[in-house]
C-alpha positions, 0 to 999 in steps of 0.5 A: 535847306542848307545846313551851316556850320556854327563857324564861317571863316573868312579869308580876307586877302588884305589880312595876309602879307602873301599867298603862302600865309593865306594858304597855310592859315586855311590849312590850319583852320581846316585842321581846327575843324572849320568846314566853311570858308569864304575867300575875299579879295577886294583889291586883287585882279581876276587872275591873281584871285583865280590863282589863289582860289584854285590853290585854296581848292587844291590844298583843302580838297573836299575838306571844306566848302569854299565860297567866293566873295562877289565873283560868280564867274571866278566861283565857277572857274575855281571849282568853288562851292558857292558865291557870296554877294553884297548889296552893290554886286550882281543881283541874287538872280543874276548870280544864280544864272551864272552858278546854276541851282546846285551851288550855294548863294549867300547875300549880305544885308544890313537892315530889315528891308534888305533882309526881306528883299533877300528872303524873296530871292533864291539865296541859300543863306542871308548874312546880317551885319555888322553886328559889332563895330569892325575894322575889316571894312573901309566904310562899314554900314551902321552897326545892327547889334544883337537886336538887328540879329534878332530882327533878321531872324524873325524876318526869314526862315533861311539860315542866318550868318552874323558878321562884323566884329565877332570874336570869342568873347561875344560869339555866344551871344550872337548865336543866342540872338538867333544866328545860325552861324558866325562869320569871323575874320580877325579873331582867327588870324593869330594861331588859326587852329587853336582859335577855331577850336576855341570857337567851336568849344564856345559855340557848342 
């Protein structure tokens, strides 16, 4: 079973005015102790995504594990460490066929039924959310709350990532509810290095 760090940073391309800001933020997060980052780009074309992904890999080296959102093919092409898929993407087994047995595979879930389904797959970890209301998705799924995290934790032995509206003020309660790791987007954007250090101090 894989071991997840307490903090899982998500680099959402839509949050950055340009690629340079994306790259410098990733470097700051690395300096702040972040060892797991997901690159998410819902609007870019494949070529732009691959260029940015390869540049992230070049800058971070082996300092952090890099996970590609949605695209198993680009995960391989960029030399990333894993892929994270949603409910509407390639199936977990379809993604596994592309990435092989050694790379990480994460699956997003939003209710107990989806957690149970994901638990039967070869996914290395399961994400549950949104835990709190979030501004990072246009049409978010219903909020699951801390109770949803607790339920998910009871339904799987796989490492559990909580996502959605998590910040420094509430992250501790999410870990206490049973999550192994918290995925964070917006609360890492301003002063990334200091923000990451704050999270690690709070999460212990």
